[in-house]
Backbone as CSV, one residue per row, in Angstrom:
resi,resn,N_x,N_y,N_z,CA_x,CA_y,CA_z,C_x,C_y,C_z
1,MET,31.866,75.423,40.695,32.467,74.241,40.116,33.941,74.213,40.476
2,GLU,34.418,73.071,40.950,35.823,72.936,41.298,36.650,72.654,40.052
3,ASP,37.958,72.840,40.150,38.848,72.638,39.017,38.859,71.209,38.508
4,ASN,38.658,70.231,39.374,38.738,68.839,38.949,37.377,68.249,38.557
5,ASP,36.327,69.048,38.570,35.017,68.573,38.123,34.977,68.503,36.605
6,VAL,34.311,67.480,36.103,34.172,67.306,34.661,32.766,67.710,34.268
7,GLU,32.659,68.568,33.284,31.366,69.037,32.817,30.869,68.109,31.708
8,ALA,29.641,67.677,31.793,29.053,66.811,30.769,28.817,67.606,29.499
9,VAL,29.107,66.984,28.376,28.911,67.626,27.082,27.749,66.935,26.385
10,ASN,26.762,67.709,26.005,25.610,67.172,25.287,25.724,67.584,23.826
11,ASP,26.322,66.727,23.028,26.513,66.986,21.607,25.524,66.132,20.828
12,PRO,24.580,66.746,20.132,23.579,65.963,19.401,24.173,65.158,18.252
13,ASP,25.387,65.502,17.783,26.020,64.750,16.703,26.684,63.467,17.193
14,LEU,26.882,63.328,18.509,27.501,62.132,19.059,26.429,61.114,19.401
15,ASP,26.570,59.921,18.854,25.636,58.841,19.127,26.445,57.648,19.604
16,GLU,26.309,57.313,20.892,27.113,56.241,21.470,26.832,54.891,20.824
17,ASP,25.648,54.691,20.259,25.291,53.416,19.662,25.677,53.323,18.188
18,GLU,26.220,54.407,17.640,26.566,54.428,16.223,27.755,53.502,15.955
19,GLU,27.666,52.757,14.861,28.716,51.809,14.512,29.928,52.536,13.940
20,LEU,31.099,52.180,14.448,32.348,52.755,13.961,33.064,51.722,13.099
21,THR,33.741,52.205,12.072,34.453,51.356,11.138,35.890,51.828,11.051
22,GLU,36.835,50.885,10.932,38.229,51.254,10.736,38.398,51.738,9.310
23,VAL,38.917,52.963,9.145,39.088,53.545,7.816,40.497,54.083,7.652
24,CYS,40.890,54.245,6.412,42.185,54.810,6.053,42.228,56.284,6.457
25,PRO,43.312,56.725,7.109,43.411,58.131,7.495,43.671,59.066,6.315
26,VAL,44.059,58.532,5.172,44.358,59.352,4.005,43.115,59.612,3.173
27,CYS,42.383,58.519,2.832,41.268,58.667,1.895,39.902,58.332,2.484
28,GLY,39.844,57.762,3.688,38.569,57.446,4.314,37.950,56.128,3.875
29,SER,38.670,55.338,3.083,38.141,54.061,2.612,38.202,53.011,3.722
30,SER,37.206,52.153,3.762,37.217,51.050,4.729,37.757,49.772,4.097
31,ASP,38.233,49.861,2.858,38.755,48.706,2.137,40.231,48.509,2.492
32,LEU,40.470,48.009,3.720,41.808,47.821,4.262,42.094,46.340,4.448
33,TYR,43.355,45.981,4.369,43.763,44.627,4.740,45.100,44.718,5.453
34,TYR,45.431,43.642,6.205,46.700,43.622,6.921,47.833,43.334,5.952
35,GLU,48.851,44.167,5.995,50.046,43.983,5.179,50.895,42.887,5.820
36,ALA,51.486,42.026,5.026,52.370,40.943,5.489,51.642,39.997,6.433
37,GLY,50.380,39.738,6.160,49.630,38.765,6.950,49.295,39.207,8.351
38,GLY,49.426,40.477,8.651,49.069,40.991,9.968,50.154,40.841,11.009
39,THR,51.305,40.278,10.645,52.368,40.069,11.632,53.083,41.364,12.000
40,GLU,53.100,42.320,11.114,53.779,43.591,11.360,52.858,44.643,11.958
41,GLY,51.549,44.412,11.953,50.606,45.393,12.475,50.380,46.561,11.536
42,LEU,50.594,46.343,10.234,50.424,47.406,9.263,49.178,47.159,8.420
43,TYR,48.456,48.231,8.165,47.289,48.175,7.295,47.688,48.652,5.901
44,HIS,47.015,48.142,4.891,47.223,48.572,3.509,45.858,48.932,2.941
45,CYS,45.737,50.145,2.398,44.482,50.603,1.812,44.468,50.245,0.332
46,LYS,43.432,49.548,-0.097,43.305,49.162,-1.500,42.950,50.343,-2.387
47,TYR,42.395,51.408,-1.814,41.946,52.550,-2.604,43.087,53.509,-2.956
48,CYS,43.873,53.912,-1.934,44.910,54.929,-2.189,46.328,54.394,-2.046
49,GLY,46.487,53.181,-1.513,47.817,52.597,-1.364,48.505,52.902,-0.044
50,TYR,47.811,53.572,0.875,48.396,53.882,2.188,48.842,52.600,2.874
51,ILE,50.024,52.632,3.491,50.504,51.536,4.336,50.955,52.153,5.643
52,GLY,50.377,51.688,6.749,50.759,52.215,8.051,49.991,51.543,9.172
53,ALA,50.408,51.798,10.381,49.786,51.196,11.554,48.585,51.987,12.047
54,PHE,48.463,53.233,11.618,47.413,54.117,12.109,46.174,54.028,11.230
55,VAL,45.036,53.739,11.834,43.740,53.806,11.163,42.789,54.587,12.058
56,ILE,41.686,55.030,11.510,40.716,55.837,12.245,39.431,55.044,12.430
57,ASP,38.895,55.052,13.635,37.566,54.512,13.894,36.580,55.632,13.610
58,ALA,35.844,55.498,12.508,34.995,56.595,12.059,33.564,56.146,11.828
59,ASN,32.634,57.088,12.003,31.248,56.849,11.633,31.067,57.262,10.175
60,GLN,29.881,57.117,9.640,29.631,57.421,8.233,29.900,58.891,7.898
61,LYS,29.546,59.786,8.800,29.750,61.216,8.562,31.237,61.545,8.459
62,MET,32.033,60.993,9.367,33.464,61.246,9.356,34.124,60.629,8.120
63,MET,33.672,59.436,7.722,34.201,58.794,6.517,33.984,59.690,5.300
64,LYS,32.798,60.282,5.205,32.475,61.149,4.073,33.347,62.401,4.087
65,LEU,33.583,62.984,5.259,34.425,64.171,5.358,35.862,63.880,4.915
66,ILE,36.404,62.751,5.340,37.766,62.377,4.953,37.835,62.141,3.452
67,ARG,36.846,61.419,2.917,36.821,61.116,1.480,36.692,62.400,0.658
68,ASP,35.817,63.317,1.072,35.645,64.582,0.348,36.941,65.394,0.330
69,GLU,37.643,65.450,1.464,38.902,66.187,1.526,39.952,65.540,0.622
70,TYR,40.022,64.208,0.639,40.981,63.489,-0.199,40.708,63.753,-1.676
71,GLU,39.446,63.665,-2.064,39.087,63.868,-3.475,39.323,65.315,-3.913
72,SER,39.114,66.285,-3.025,39.368,67.679,-3.399,40.868,67.920,-3.585
73,LYS,41.714,67.266,-2.776,43.161,67.386,-2.961,43.604,66.717,-4.252
74,GLU,42.975,65.605,-4.610,43.287,64.909,-5.863,42.974,65.795,-7.050
75,ARG,41.849,66.485,-7.017,41.444,67.352,-8.130,42.400,68.529,-8.286
76,VAL,42.896,69.072,-7.174,43.808,70.208,-7.205,45.161,69.788,-7.811
77,SER,45.622,68.578,-7.506,46.933,68.138,-7.968,46.941,67.737,-9.442
78,GLU,45.778,67.596,-10.059,45.732,67.201,-11.476,45.969,68.353,-12.403
């Protein structure tokens, strides 16, 4: 194999046809809206209050992982 050859990865967890949803990077919620009417390019999460330009395209499994991590941090801080 040459250095510039790309090796194919067969990951059974990756499904090219799986639907991705834009979710909050903090809590994993898909309940987002554009802040300031979308003119600034900022998202606002209705669940945790996050405001920012960065969102994650996630499948259901990834959404659950983000949400579980967020909720475990919430429980620790109480």
